N, C-alpha and C positions, 0 to 999 in steps of 0.2 A: 512298118504302118503304111495305110495306103496314102497316097499323092493323088488330090487333096483330102486332106485330115477328113473324117468323117462326124461330126457333131453332132450329137444326139440334144436337145431340148424340149427339157416338160414344159406343157404349160403351165401350171402353179395351177390356184385360183381364177378360173376362165369371170370371174366378176370381180375379179381385181384390176389392175395395169399390164400383168401380165403377157398377155396377146398382143395389146396396144405397142410395147416396149422391143418385143421379137419381130413383128412387124416392120418397126420404124429401123431394128438394129438390122434386119435382114436386107432392106431394101436399099441397103447402100450401096452405090454401086463398087462392082470387085467383089462382093462376098461370096458369090457361089465359085468363082476364081479361086478366093484362098483355101472355102473348105465347101463340104457335103454338108448344107443342113437338112437333116431329119428331127423333124419337129413331131411330139409324142402328144394328141392329143384329140381335137375336136374339129375335123374338116367343115361342119356345119358351121359351129362356134364361130370358128379361125372367119369365116367367110363373111359373117354378119357383121363383125367388128370391123372388117377388112373396107365392108362397105360404109360403115358408120365412120371412120375414120377418112372416106372420101379418096383410098388409098389408088392410084386405077392400074400403075407402074409392079406394084407387088401379086406376084402369079406363084402360087405354088398348086405340085401336083400329090393328091389326094391315093396313098395304099394303104395293102392290110398289114405288111410285113413290110420290117424295118429293112432285110435283105432284098426287098427290092429298089430301093433307094438308087435314086441317079444321081450322076456328077453333072454338075453344071444346072441343077434344078436345087428349088425347095421344096422336098418333101416332108407330106404331113401322112403319119400314121395312126390311122382311124382307132384308139381305143376306146372310144365311149358310146354309149348310147344314141337312138337316133329322138331328137325330139326335148332335149334338155332345155332346160329356161334360160336364158339371159336378162341377170339382173344387177348391169353395174353399181356396183357400189353397198350391196346387199350380200353378208354372208350367207351360204345356203348348204344342206346337207349333201346335195347331189353334186354339189362345185368339188366340193370337201373327197367326193366318193371320185370323181373323175380324177382330181387332181392325185392323189394316190394311184388309178390305173394307169398315169400317164408316166409316174415314178416306176411303180412294179414293173413296167410295158420295159422302160428304156433300161432297167439292169438285167433285166433278161436279156436285151439285143448285146449289151458291154460283154457278158458273160459269152453270150453265143459268138461275138468276133465281129458282129454287124454296123456296126459304131464303135469308137476308137475315145472318146471321152461324153463328160454328160456337162451340160449349162442346167440347172432348175430356174423357173423362173419361181416369182415368191408364193407362198401358201398357206392357210389361215391356219394356224397351228390346233383351235377347237372343232372345226369341222371336218379333218382329216383323221382325228383321234376319234379310236372306235377299238372293240375288242381284237379288230385282225390289223390293226394299227397301236399298236399302242407307245406310241414312238412321241416326245415331246417337242418334233422337228427333225429336217432333214440327215441334219449330221450325226443322231444319233441312231435313225434307220439306217441310213449308210453303213454306220459304223458295222452292224451287225451284220450288216446285207455284203459287203463289200472289202472288209480289212479281214486281212489272215489274223490276226489282231487285235480288237476290239479298242485296248488300249492304245492300241500308234494312230487311231482316228483322233485327229486333232485340230478345231478350227482356229484357221487365220485369216485372219482379215489382211488384207494389203493393197499398196497401187505402188509405183515406182520409187515410191522412197522410205514406208515406213509400212513393215510388218508385223501383227500381232496376234499374237496365240492365249487362247484361252485357257484357264488350269478346271475353271467350271465354266459351264456354259447357261443353259435355260434351267434356273437353279433360281429358287425364291432366297433372297436377302437372308434373309433367316436362317438359310439352311448351309448359308457357303461357307461361317468359319470353321464348320465341323468335318468338311471339304476339305480344306486348304492341309493336306497333311503332307509329312516330307515326299512320300512315294508317288503324291499328284504332281508335286512341283516339279521334281527329277523327272518322272514320266515326261510331263509340256516340254522342259527344258531338251530332254533329248529328241523328244520328237521333233521338235522346231529344227533342231540343231540337224534331224537327219533331213529333215524338207529343204530345208535352205542351201545345203549340199548337194543332194538328188536333184529337188523339182526347179531349185533357184539358180544351179550352180555356180554356188560361194564356195572359194575352197577352206576358207578358216572364217566362218561367221561370228560377229560379237554379239553376243547376246545380253541383253537386259532384262534383270528379273524384277518386279514390282514390290512392293510393298504390301499387305492386306490391309493394315490399320492406319490413322493419320498419323503424320510425323513420324511415321517410320514405328509405330509403337512407342514412341519415347521411352527407350528403356525398359519396355512391360507396364509402361503408366497406363498407357491405353491400348494394352493388347500385347498378350504374348505368343503370336504366330508366328512374331519374325524371329524371336528368338528359340522358339522350342522349333519350329519346321521349315522356315523360308530360309535363314542360314543355313542349316545344315545339307539341305538340298542344294543350296546354291556351292558348297562346299564339296559336296562328293558329284556335283558335276564337274568342276573345274580337275580333281583329282584322275577323272576320266576323260581329261582335256580336251572338255568344252571351254571356250570361250565365256562364261558367265559370270556375270558381277551382279552387285547387289547384296539386298533388295534397298531400291530406291522409292521414297516416297513418292506416291504419283503424281503431286500437282508440282509439285516442284520439277519433278523430270520431265514432265511434259511443257509446263509455262515459261522453264527457261531454255526449251530448245535442246537439251540433252541426249533425248529421242534422236537427234541427228545421227549421233556417234554409234549409232549402232545398228546394224544387220536385224535383229530381231526384239522384239519386247514379248516378254510372257505377263498378264495381266491374270490376278487373282478373279477376277469375276467380270461377268458379262458387259458390264456397264463402264468399270473400271478404264477398260481398255476399248471400247466401243465408240465412248463419247467423245473421246480426244482424236478418236482414229478418225470419225467421219467428219468432226468437224475441220481435220486436216486433209483430208483426202476427197472431199465432197463429192459430187456424184461420179469419181473417177476409182470409190474403192470397190473392189470384189472381194468374194464370200472364200473361201478356199477351203476343202475336205483333206488335209494333208492323213499319210499313213494310208489310203487307201489301194485296192490293188487297181485301179482305174484312176483317172484325176477325173477331180467334181470340181465347178466354180458355179458361181453365183451372182445376181448382181446383189449388191449389199442394203437395198431397200426392202421393204414390204408389201403388202398386199395394193395400197396405196387405196383403199377406197373413196376417200375423200375427193379421189381427182377422176375416178374409173368412170370412161363413157365420155370425157370430155375433152379429149384429145390434147391433154396438157403434159401427157408423161414424155421424161426426159429419158432417150433410151442410153445414154453413154453408158453407166454401170453397165445395163444388158449386152451391149459392146464390148467395153472393155473384158466384162466376163469371156464372151467367146473368144477375142483379140488373145488375151494372158493364157484363156485355157488349152489355145491351141499351140501357144507359145512352151508354157509348163508341159504338155504332151511329150512336145520334140527333145527338151533339156530332158525329160524321162529316159526316154529313147534314148539320147547321146547318150547319158550315166550308164545305162547299161551294156551301150553297146564297148563304153571304156572299163568298166569293171568286168567283163568280159575279157577280156584282155589288160591286163593288169601293168604290161609294157608301154600302153600308149599313156595310162597315166603318169608313170613314170616318166615319161618323154615330156607331157606336157606341164607338169610342174617343173622338171628343169626349165622350160621355155620359158616359164611366167618369171620363175626367180632370175635368169638371165633379164631379163624385159624391167624385174624391180631393180636389177645391181644395177 
């Protein structure tokens, strides 16, 4: 892996706060020493937003391809047509098309070896959706494009203290129960366990599995998914050697602080896991797609149309997505080096056991 590491950044929906948080995050002193940023988007739109923000210190170098990116600079690969209209706070089809163009170009650059990881700014799921992009979000597209096995692509939201994986992601609540199968829960637990070991460098992660229904289903009174699907899934994972526990009723699990005893949490659906996560992590949360051939992170917020163009966006989550993406990529590289030489793993485990003793 190159040093400094090359971080590809897609501009997302340019009518949202994507460019604002990118500018503010990259304008931090020392960022171009830590990494080589390669933005995929529109130099024209970026320059317009830079001027609107009144940022005199932010400088970038436009180029036509990622392979021309230079260390020590903020590089911008032009993937958009000229003359696009910037309308902050308002969804627009051309902004959706530009977001898809940036994402596809960044994936091309990953596969060509021109960048080392990708950080995606928020998109509008409605404006990007089309016959050519029939995906409800980044995760589903990246699973199809960059995963050797799409069932291993798992959305994980994390900060330094909590990591939450989802069995179902962008799915209507009425469709969630039918998707909670033993196989789906087992896959998610296995994927989270693998990510915690490979990308977060945890030897024996403890994973908590949440219930679907209130009060853990009350022995089938409020639903039988726990009995029929979730409990057998936890048992299978335990038999495979995974430290899985549960299922736990979600309200008490978060309300009593039980979550702090575990390295990872498996939630059954989007808001069950992400509502408490965002309340706890606040602006430091990062979205990570585990199970891909490459590292992909994202800030854990949306397009922010309500504050777009007002210079009010907080860049903390975008900055954390860049920092954490770099750490994850380096962790994964180290894991590959160790697993390529099993003797190193044995020595490392021996040293850790000695330290524990």
